[in-house]
C-alpha positions as CSV (number, residue, x, y, z in Angstrom):
1,M,0.2,-0.3,-0.1
2,K,2.9,2.5,0.6
3,K,4.5,1.8,-2.7
4,Q,0.8,2.5,-4.4
5,K,0.9,5.8,-2.3
6,K,4.3,6.8,-3.4
7,N,3.9,6.4,-7.1
8,S,0.5,8.1,-6.7
9,T,2.4,11.4,-5.3
10,S,5.0,10.4,-8.1
11,D,2.5,10.9,-10.8
12,L,1.1,14.2,-9.2
13,Y,4.7,15.5,-8.8
14,K,5.9,14.5,-12.3
15,L,2.5,16.5,-13.6
16,R,3.3,19.3,-11.8
17,Y,7.0,19.4,-13.4
18,L,6.1,19.2,-16.8
19,I,3.3,22.1,-16.4
20,T,4.6,25.6,-16.6
21,R,3.8,28.6,-14.1
22,R,1.7,29.9,-16.5
23,D,-0.6,26.7,-16.9
24,K,-0.8,26.4,-13.1
25,I,-2.6,30.1,-13.4
26,I,-4.9,28.7,-16.4
27,L,-5.2,25.5,-14.2
28,L,-6.4,27.5,-11.4
29,W,-9.1,29.3,-13.4
30,L,-10.1,26.1,-14.8
31,F,-11.0,24.6,-11.2
32,L,-12.9,27.7,-10.5
33,A,-15.0,27.4,-13.8
34,T,-15.3,24.0,-12.5
35,I,-17.2,24.6,-9.4
36,V,-19.2,27.4,-11.4
37,F,-20.0,24.0,-13.7
38,S,-20.7,22.2,-10.8
39,V,-22.6,24.7,-9.5
40,V,-25.1,25.1,-12.2
41,E,-25.3,21.3,-12.8
42,T,-26.5,21.2,-9.1
43,L,-28.8,23.9,-9.6
44,G,-30.5,22.4,-12.8
45,I,-31.2,19.4,-10.5
46,S,-32.4,21.0,-7.3
47,I,-34.8,23.8,-9.4
48,I,-36.6,20.9,-10.5
49,M,-38.3,19.4,-7.2
50,P,-39.8,22.9,-6.5
51,F,-41.0,23.3,-9.8
52,I,-42.8,20.0,-10.1
53,T,-44.1,20.5,-6.3
54,F,-45.8,23.9,-7.7
55,A,-46.7,22.7,-10.6
56,S,-49.0,19.9,-8.6
57,N,-50.1,21.6,-6.1
58,P,-49.8,25.6,-6.7
59,D,-50.8,26.6,-3.1
60,R,-47.6,25.8,-1.7
61,I,-46.6,28.4,-4.2
62,L,-48.1,30.9,-1.0
63,N,-47.6,28.3,1.5
64,T,-43.7,28.6,1.4
65,S,-42.1,31.6,2.9
66,I,-39.6,32.0,0.3
67,S,-41.7,31.4,-2.7
68,F,-44.5,33.7,-0.8
69,K,-42.0,36.7,-0.5
70,F,-40.8,36.4,-3.8
71,Y,-44.5,36.3,-5.4
72,Q,-45.3,39.7,-3.3
73,W,-41.9,41.3,-4.4
74,M,-42.6,40.7,-8.3
75,H,-46.4,41.7,-7.6
76,F,-47.7,38.9,-9.0
77,S,-51.4,38.9,-9.9
78,S,-51.9,34.9,-9.5
79,T,-50.2,31.5,-8.9
80,L,-50.8,31.2,-12.7
81,N,-48.3,34.5,-13.5
82,F,-46.0,33.1,-10.9
83,M,-45.7,29.7,-12.8
84,L,-45.2,31.0,-16.1
85,F,-42.5,33.3,-14.9
86,F,-41.1,30.3,-13.1
87,S,-41.2,28.2,-16.5
88,G,-39.7,31.2,-18.8
89,A,-36.8,31.7,-16.0
90,L,-36.1,27.8,-16.4
91,V,-35.7,27.7,-20.1
92,V,-33.3,31.0,-20.0
93,F,-31.6,28.8,-17.0
94,Y,-31.1,25.7,-19.3
95,I,-30.1,27.4,-22.4
96,F,-27.5,29.3,-20.6
97,R,-26.6,26.0,-18.8
98,A,-26.0,24.2,-21.9
99,F,-23.7,27.4,-23.6
100,Y,-21.2,27.4,-20.1
101,S,-20.9,23.5,-20.5
102,I,-20.0,23.9,-24.1
103,F,-17.7,27.0,-23.0
104,Y,-16.4,24.9,-20.0
105,N,-15.6,21.9,-22.4
106,Y,-14.4,23.9,-25.0
107,S,-11.7,25.7,-22.2
108,L,-10.9,22.4,-20.9
109,N,-10.2,21.0,-23.8
110,R,-8.2,23.7,-25.5
111,F,-5.8,23.5,-22.3
112,A,-5.1,19.7,-22.3
113,F,-4.8,19.7,-26.2
114,G,-2.8,22.3,-26.4
115,K,-0.4,20.4,-24.1
116,S,-0.3,18.3,-26.7
117,H,1.8,20.7,-28.6
118,Y,3.8,22.0,-26.5
119,F,4.9,18.7,-25.0
120,A,6.1,17.5,-28.6
121,Y,7.9,20.7,-29.0
122,R,9.7,20.2,-25.8
123,L,10.7,16.9,-26.4
124,F,11.6,17.5,-29.8
125,C,14.1,19.9,-29.1
126,K,15.1,18.1,-26.1
127,S,16.1,15.4,-28.3
128,T,18.1,17.5,-30.7
129,E,19.9,18.9,-27.5
130,L,21.2,15.7,-26.5
131,S,25.0,14.9,-27.2
132,Y,25.9,12.9,-30.3
133,F,27.0,10.4,-28.0
134,D,23.8,9.8,-25.4
135,F,22.2,10.1,-29.2
136,T,23.8,6.7,-30.3
137,K,22.6,5.3,-27.1
138,K,19.3,6.1,-28.0
139,N,16.4,4.3,-29.9
140,T,15.4,6.6,-32.8
141,D,11.6,4.8,-32.8
142,K,11.2,5.5,-29.2
143,I,12.2,9.1,-29.7
144,R,9.8,9.0,-32.6
145,V,7.2,7.6,-30.3
146,S,7.8,9.8,-27.6
147,V,7.7,13.0,-29.5
148,G,4.4,11.8,-32.3
149,E,2.6,10.1,-29.8
150,E,3.4,9.9,-26.4
151,A,3.1,13.8,-25.9
152,Q,-0.4,13.3,-27.3
153,N,-1.1,10.6,-24.9
154,V,0.2,13.0,-21.8
155,S,-2.4,15.5,-22.7
156,Q,-4.7,13.2,-22.8
157,Y,-3.9,12.1,-19.2
158,I,-4.2,16.0,-18.4
159,Q,-7.8,15.7,-20.2
160,N,-9.0,12.6,-17.8
161,F,-7.6,14.3,-15.0
162,L,-9.5,17.5,-15.2
163,Q,-13.1,16.1,-16.5
164,M,-12.4,13.6,-13.3
165,F,-12.0,16.4,-11.0
166,A,-15.2,18.4,-12.5
167,E,-17.2,15.1,-11.8
168,V,-16.0,14.5,-8.4
169,F,-16.8,18.3,-7.5
170,T,-20.3,17.8,-9.1
171,I,-21.2,14.8,-7.3
172,A,-19.9,16.6,-3.9
173,L,-22.6,19.2,-4.8
174,M,-25.4,16.5,-5.8
175,Y,-24.4,14.8,-2.5
176,V,-25.3,17.7,-0.2
177,L,-28.2,18.3,-1.8
178,L,-29.2,14.4,-1.4
179,L,-28.3,14.8,2.1
180,L,-30.8,17.8,2.9
181,V,-33.8,16.1,1.5
182,S,-33.5,12.4,3.3
183,W,-29.6,12.1,5.1
184,K,-30.3,8.6,6.0
185,M,-31.3,7.0,2.6
186,T,-28.2,9.2,1.3
187,L,-26.1,7.5,3.4
188,V,-27.0,4.2,2.7
189,L,-27.0,4.9,-1.1
190,T,-23.3,6.3,-0.3
191,V,-22.0,3.2,1.4
192,I,-23.1,1.1,-1.5
193,M,-22.2,3.0,-4.2
194,A,-18.5,3.3,-2.4
195,L,-18.2,-0.4,-2.1
196,Q,-18.9,-0.8,-5.9
197,I,-17.0,1.5,-7.1
198,L,-14.0,0.3,-5.0
199,F,-14.8,-3.0,-6.4
200,I,-14.3,-1.9,-9.8
201,I,-11.0,0.0,-9.0
202,K,-9.6,-3.3,-7.4
203,T,-10.6,-5.4,-10.3
204,V,-11.2,-3.4,-13.3
205,S,-8.4,-0.5,-13.1
206,K,-5.4,-2.7,-12.1
207,K,-5.9,-4.9,-15.6
208,I,-6.3,-1.0,-17.5
209,K,-2.8,-0.3,-15.7
210,K,-1.3,-3.4,-16.9
211,Q,-2.7,-3.0,-20.6
212,G,-1.4,0.6,-20.8
213,D,2.0,-0.6,-19.6
214,K,2.4,-3.1,-22.5
215,R,0.8,-0.2,-25.3
216,A,3.9,2.1,-24.7
217,M,6.1,-1.6,-25.5
218,I,4.0,-2.1,-28.1
219,E,4.1,1.5,-29.8
220,T,7.9,1.4,-30.1
221,Q,8.0,-2.0,-31.4
222,F,5.3,-1.3,-34.1
223,G,7.2,1.7,-35.4
224,K,10.4,-0.1,-34.9
225,I,9.3,-2.6,-37.7
226,I,7.9,0.3,-40.0
227,T,11.3,1.8,-40.2
228,Q,13.3,-1.1,-40.2
229,T,11.1,-2.6,-43.7
230,F,11.4,0.7,-45.7
231,G,14.7,1.9,-44.4
232,N,15.5,-1.8,-46.5
233,F,12.9,-1.4,-49.3
234,K,15.2,-2.7,-51.6
235,F,17.2,-5.2,-49.6
236,I,13.3,-6.9,-49.0
237,K,12.2,-6.8,-52.9
238,L,16.0,-8.5,-53.5
239,K,15.5,-11.5,-50.9
240,G,11.8,-11.6,-51.9
241,N,10.8,-11.9,-47.9
242,Q,7.5,-10.5,-47.6
243,K,5.9,-13.2,-46.3
244,E,7.8,-13.4,-42.9
245,I,7.9,-9.5,-42.8
246,Y,3.9,-9.6,-43.3
247,E,3.7,-12.6,-40.2
248,V,6.1,-9.9,-37.7
249,F,4.0,-6.9,-39.0
250,E,0.6,-8.9,-38.5
251,R,1.9,-10.4,-35.2
252,T,2.9,-7.0,-33.8
253,S,-0.2,-5.2,-35.4
254,S,-2.4,-7.7,-34.1
255,H,-1.4,-7.4,-30.7
256,R,-1.5,-3.7,-30.3
257,A,-5.3,-3.9,-31.8
258,N,-5.6,-6.6,-28.7
259,I,-4.6,-4.3,-26.5
260,F,-6.7,-1.3,-27.2
261,T,-9.6,-4.0,-27.3
262,K,-9.0,-5.1,-24.1
263,F,-8.7,-1.0,-23.0
264,Q,-12.0,-0.2,-24.1
265,T,-13.9,-3.4,-22.9
266,L,-12.9,-2.8,-20.0
267,N,-13.1,0.7,-19.7
268,S,-16.8,0.4,-20.3
269,I,-17.7,-2.2,-17.4
270,P,-18.0,0.6,-14.9
271,K,-20.6,2.2,-17.1
272,S,-22.9,-0.9,-17.3
273,F,-22.1,-2.1,-13.7
274,L,-23.1,1.2,-12.3
275,E,-26.2,1.8,-14.2
276,T,-27.8,-1.4,-13.2
277,I,-26.7,-0.8,-9.4
278,G,-27.8,2.8,-9.9
279,F,-31.2,1.8,-11.4
280,I,-32.0,-0.9,-8.7
281,L,-31.3,1.4,-6.1
282,L,-33.7,4.1,-7.3
283,I,-36.2,1.0,-7.6
284,S,-35.6,0.3,-3.9
285,C,-35.5,4.3,-3.0
286,V,-39.5,4.7,-5.0
287,A,-40.7,1.4,-3.2
288,Y,-38.9,2.6,0.8
289,I,-40.5,6.4,-0.4
290,L,-44.3,4.9,-1.0
291,V,-44.0,2.8,1.8
292,R,-42.6,5.0,4.2
293,Y,-45.2,8.1,3.3
294,N,-48.8,7.8,2.9
295,D,-49.4,10.4,1.0
296,V,-48.0,10.0,-2.7
297,S,-48.7,13.3,-4.3
298,A,-46.4,14.5,-1.3
299,V,-43.7,12.5,-1.9
300,I,-43.8,12.9,-5.9
301,P,-41.4,15.6,-5.9
302,I,-38.7,13.7,-3.6
303,I,-38.8,10.9,-5.8
304,S,-38.3,13.0,-8.9
305,M,-35.4,14.7,-7.0
306,Y,-33.9,11.4,-6.6
307,A,-34.2,10.3,-9.9
308,L,-33.0,12.9,-11.2
309,A,-30.2,13.4,-8.6
310,L,-29.3,9.6,-9.7
311,Y,-29.5,10.3,-13.2
312,R,-27.0,12.8,-13.1
313,I,-24.8,11.2,-10.5
314,L,-24.7,8.0,-12.4
315,P,-23.1,9.3,-15.4
316,S,-20.6,11.6,-13.2
317,A,-19.5,8.6,-11.2
318,N,-19.1,6.4,-14.4
319,K,-17.1,9.0,-16.1
320,I,-14.9,9.2,-13.0
321,L,-14.0,5.8,-13.1
322,T,-14.0,6.3,-16.5
323,N,-10.9,8.9,-16.5
324,Y,-9.1,7.3,-13.6
325,N,-8.7,3.9,-15.8
326,A,-7.4,6.3,-18.8
327,M,-5.4,8.1,-16.4
328,S,-3.9,4.4,-15.4
329,F,-3.6,3.3,-19.5
330,Y,-1.6,6.4,-20.1
331,K,0.3,6.4,-16.9
332,K,3.4,4.9,-18.6
333,A,3.2,8.0,-21.0
334,L,3.5,10.6,-18.5
335,S,6.5,8.4,-17.0
336,N,8.4,8.4,-20.4
337,V,7.9,12.1,-21.4
338,Y,9.1,12.5,-17.5
339,E,12.0,11.0,-18.1
340,N,13.0,12.4,-21.6
341,L,12.5,16.0,-20.6
342,T,14.6,15.5,-17.4
343,Y,17.1,14.0,-18.6
344,Q,20.7,15.8,-18.3
345,T,21.7,17.2,-21.3
346,E,25.3,19.8,-21.2
347,L,24.6,23.3,-21.4
348,E,26.4,24.9,-24.2
349,D,26.9,28.7,-24.8
350,N,27.7,30.2,-27.9
351,K,30.6,32.1,-27.5
352,P,33.1,32.7,-30.6
353,C,35.6,30.3,-31.6
354,E,38.1,31.8,-34.3
355,F,40.0,29.8,-36.4
356,E,43.1,31.7,-37.9
357,K,46.1,29.5,-36.8
358,S,45.7,25.9,-35.7
359,I,43.8,23.0,-34.2
360,E,46.0,21.1,-31.6
361,L,45.2,18.0,-29.9
362,K,46.9,17.4,-26.8
363,N,46.8,14.0,-25.0
364,V,43.2,13.1,-26.2
365,S,41.9,9.6,-25.0
366,F,38.5,8.1,-26.0
367,A,36.2,5.1,-25.2
368,Y,32.9,3.9,-26.0
369,N,31.2,3.5,-22.4
370,D,33.9,1.4,-20.1
371,S,35.3,0.1,-23.1
372,K,39.0,-0.1,-24.3
373,P,40.0,3.2,-25.2
374,V,39.6,3.8,-29.2
375,I,42.3,6.9,-29.0
376,E,44.8,7.1,-26.5
377,N,46.5,10.0,-25.8
378,F,46.6,11.2,-29.1
379,N,48.7,14.2,-29.8
380,L,48.3,16.2,-33.3
381,I,48.4,19.9,-35.3
382,I,46.5,21.0,-38.1
383,N,47.4,24.0,-39.3
384,K,44.8,26.1,-41.3
385,G,44.6,25.4,-44.7
386,D,46.2,22.3,-44.4
387,K,44.6,19.0,-46.2
388,V,44.9,15.9,-43.6
389,A,44.5,12.5,-44.9
390,F,43.3,9.9,-41.7
391,C,44.5,6.3,-42.9
392,G,43.9,2.9,-41.2
393,P,42.0,-0.6,-41.3
394,S,38.4,-0.5,-40.4
395,G,38.0,0.1,-36.8
396,A,40.9,1.8,-36.0
397,G,39.3,5.0,-35.5
398,K,39.5,7.0,-38.2
399,S,35.9,8.4,-37.8
400,T,36.3,8.5,-34.2
401,L,39.2,10.9,-34.0
402,V,37.5,12.8,-37.3
403,D,34.3,13.3,-34.7
404,I,36.5,14.4,-31.6
405,I,37.9,17.2,-33.8
406,I,34.7,18.7,-35.0
407,G,33.1,18.4,-31.8
408,I,30.4,15.6,-32.2
409,Y,32.4,13.9,-29.6
410,K,34.0,14.9,-26.6
411,P,37.3,13.6,-25.3
412,K,37.0,11.4,-22.0
413,K,40.8,12.8,-21.8
414,G,43.1,15.3,-22.7
415,E,42.3,18.6,-24.5
416,I,41.5,20.6,-27.6
417,F,42.8,23.9,-28.5
418,I,41.7,26.1,-31.0
419,D,44.3,28.9,-32.0
420,G,45.6,28.5,-28.4
421,F,41.6,28.5,-26.8
422,K,40.4,25.6,-25.4
423,L,37.6,24.0,-26.8
424,D,34.9,23.7,-24.5
425,N,31.2,23.9,-23.6
426,H,31.1,27.5,-24.3
427,N,32.4,27.8,-27.7
428,L,31.8,24.5,-28.9
429,P,28.2,25.4,-31.0
430,A,30.6,28.3,-32.7
431,W,33.3,25.3,-34.0
432,R,30.7,23.2,-35.1
433,K,29.4,25.9,-37.3
434,K,32.5,26.6,-39.1
435,I,32.6,22.7,-40.2
436,G,30.9,21.2,-43.7
437,Y,30.4,17.1,-43.4
438,I,29.9,15.0,-46.4
439,P,29.1,11.4,-44.9
440,Q,29.5,8.0,-46.3
441,T,26.0,7.9,-47.1
442,I,24.3,11.3,-48.1
443,Y,20.7,11.3,-46.3
444,L,18.1,13.0,-49.0
445,F,14.2,13.2,-47.7
446,D,11.5,13.4,-50.6
447,G,11.9,17.3,-51.1
448,N,13.1,19.3,-54.1
449,V,16.9,20.0,-53.9
450,A,16.6,23.7,-52.3
451,E,15.1,21.9,-49.5
452,N,17.6,19.1,-49.3
453,V,20.5,21.6,-49.7
454,A,20.0,24.2,-47.4
455,F,18.4,21.4,-44.5
456,G,19.0,23.5,-41.4
457,S,19.7,26.7,-42.6
458,E,17.5,29.6,-43.7
459,M,17.1,29.3,-47.5
460,N,18.5,31.8,-49.8
461,K,18.5,31.2,-54.0
462,E,21.6,33.0,-54.4
463,K,23.6,30.3,-52.1
464,L,21.9,27.8,-53.2
465,I,22.9,28.5,-56.6
466,S,26.3,29.2,-55.8
467,A,26.1,25.7,-53.6
468,C,25.2,23.9,-56.7
469,K,27.5,25.1,-59.0
470,K,30.5,24.7,-56.8
471,A,29.4,20.7,-56.3
472,N,29.1,20.4,-60.1
473,I,25.3,19.5,-59.9
474,W,24.2,22.7,-61.8
475,E,24.2,21.7,-64.9
476,F,22.3,18.8,-64.2
477,L,20.0,20.6,-62.3
478,E,19.3,23.1,-65.1
479,Q,18.0,20.3,-67.7
480,H,15.1,20.0,-65.0
481,N,13.2,21.8,-62.7
482,G,16.4,23.7,-61.2
483,L,16.3,24.5,-57.8
484,E,12.6,22.7,-57.9
485,T,14.1,19.4,-59.0
486,I,12.3,16.7,-57.0
487,V,14.8,14.2,-55.4
488,G,12.9,11.4,-54.0
489,E,12.8,9.6,-50.6
490,G,16.5,8.5,-49.8
491,G,17.5,10.8,-53.2
492,I,16.2,7.1,-55.1
493,L,15.5,9.3,-58.3
494,L,18.9,10.3,-58.3
495,S,22.2,8.5,-59.5
496,G,25.1,8.1,-56.8
497,G,27.1,10.3,-58.1
498,Q,24.5,13.2,-58.4
499,K,23.3,12.5,-54.5
500,Q,26.5,12.9,-53.4
501,R,27.0,16.1,-55.4
502,I,23.8,16.9,-53.8
503,G,25.4,16.0,-50.7
504,I,28.8,18.4,-51.3
505,A,26.3,21.3,-52.1
506,R,24.7,20.7,-48.7
507,A,28.9,20.3,-46.9
508,I,29.5,24.0,-48.3
509,Y,26.0,25.9,-48.4
510,D,27.4,27.7,-45.2
511,D,30.8,28.3,-46.9
512,P,32.5,26.4,-44.4
513,E,36.2,27.3,-42.7
514,I,36.7,23.2,-42.5
515,L,35.2,20.3,-44.9
516,V,35.2,16.9,-43.5
517,L,35.0,13.9,-46.1
518,D,33.6,10.3,-44.0
519,E,34.6,7.9,-46.7
520,A,32.5,10.0,-48.8
521,T,33.3,8.4,-52.2
522,S,33.9,4.6,-51.2
523,A,30.5,3.8,-52.4
524,L,31.4,5.1,-55.9
525,D,32.8,3.5,-58.6
526,T,36.8,4.6,-59.8
527,D,36.1,7.1,-62.3
528,T,33.4,8.9,-60.6
529,E,34.9,8.9,-57.0
530,E,38.4,10.4,-58.7
531,K,36.3,13.3,-60.6
532,I,34.4,14.2,-57.6
533,M,37.6,13.8,-55.0
534,N,38.8,16.3,-57.7
535,E,35.7,18.7,-57.4
536,I,36.0,18.4,-53.6
537,Y,39.7,19.3,-53.7
538,D,38.8,22.4,-55.7
539,V,36.1,23.7,-53.6
540,A,38.7,22.9,-50.6
541,K,41.1,25.2,-51.9
542,N,41.0,27.6,-49.5
543,K,39.5,25.4,-46.6
544,T,41.3,23.4,-44.1
545,L,40.3,19.3,-45.2
546,L,40.1,16.6,-43.3
547,V,39.4,12.8,-45.2
548,I,38.7,9.8,-44.0
549,A,39.6,7.1,-46.8
550,H,40.4,3.3,-47.5
551,R,41.9,4.1,-50.9
552,L,44.8,5.6,-51.3
553,N,44.1,7.5,-55.0
554,T,41.7,9.9,-53.2
555,I,43.8,11.5,-50.8
556,K,47.0,12.2,-53.2
557,R,46.6,15.7,-52.8
558,C,46.8,15.8,-49.1
559,N,49.7,17.5,-47.7
560,K,49.2,15.3,-44.4
561,K,48.9,11.8,-43.7
562,I,48.2,10.2,-40.5
563,D,47.9,6.5,-40.3
564,I,45.6,6.3,-36.8
565,S,47.4,2.0,-36.8
566,L,50.6,3.4,-36.4
567,S,50.0,6.3,-33.8
568,A,47.3,4.6,-31.0
């Protein structure tokens, strides 16, 4: 039991952490609006009792002190005029009640679903703030699910919480009203209703929470299958093993559908259960009142009151349980979003970083996790304008070393100096902006050339054309739709050489001082590779060039050659 209390407190703490100070002010107004909503709902029920009483026996208008004073104050000429006024006032009240209910629900939903955007944006930003080292340890499908779906689920959690609070307050006011009418009968009803609600929470809610935990896992698995399938589409077509993939997808999708089926079924149980017990209680109350009172006409208002109160309380009780169960179902989403947003990322400033002389590595060491160091006590000086080739067998640490130099990885030991100034979190962002990166595999998304080249930067037509010309792709583009030429997802509409040239254009778009080639031409044939390498050397004439390569013919024009296997 202690553990359960701790978890409950923990959820409230997480929710409190996730919302802003402005949100808390809005929540305060929503809670006040909830009180008004509950009062209006209670009035909507309680006002029926005197209306039926006066309609069935108009003489009571003059015999009841409050109604008689109002009768005199308004100078009614007859009880009929009083009832006509009462009827008109009721119509106006119920119209107001309807509009206020719409406004209240809109405000509630606007706040809850507005949080969906807020959480998605924060999660997206937080994910991009991860260091590359931390990013490599993350599952990208989990990130996608977190940003795309879990943010929405947490907003649903908040909506359920607010709706549950509103219904609790409404029932509380209804309960006070019923106590005033007949406290003994109300207490008996309370005990019976409380026992059945407790029974539902103990049985149904636990099962729903279990399904919610399964949902979080299956959503990630579901997204993973889709990513893996369409990310290896050519391989799948060649192997012709669609049947196996269909079976995996069918099994996962079926499991996912079963989870939501069980959730919806379990969530509908309280409604059926409460309605059945509620109407049995109502019939029992009517029977009790008829036996207790001899004058049936005198108890009609009381019967009507209980009937209307139960008519309103039962749906409210059902909504409380439904919202509570939905919160249990989305509880894992709240934990996932909280964990992602509280994940500590290193703060980085944007202080300037000048590069006029050299890059110096002093006793740099690096290891992945607690494994053997990939780079150990490494020293190197690169002067501005140098063309440096990093050689060595696969796994020697060529790419890792260059990633350390350009600030993607941070050394575990040792230091890096730019023009004598230490490279750290204060000037690292400014340093990274000086670098143009051409990877082995160029990622092109399904858009036009302009969007792919300017990716991550502000679009400028003159800069785009200049970059494409320097990359020797402009002539090809002019024969098609220029910068509007569609490349297809993954650059499927282009040849390998054309994709590589667009990758070069992207790398030089912001006119970087340093160009990095991470085995950028290794997938091309020899002739195309030589041609593109010559183009890169021409582009990098006045720049510092760092080349990672297996083939010696690609590094002929480099003035420095670093063999990592010998230096390690």
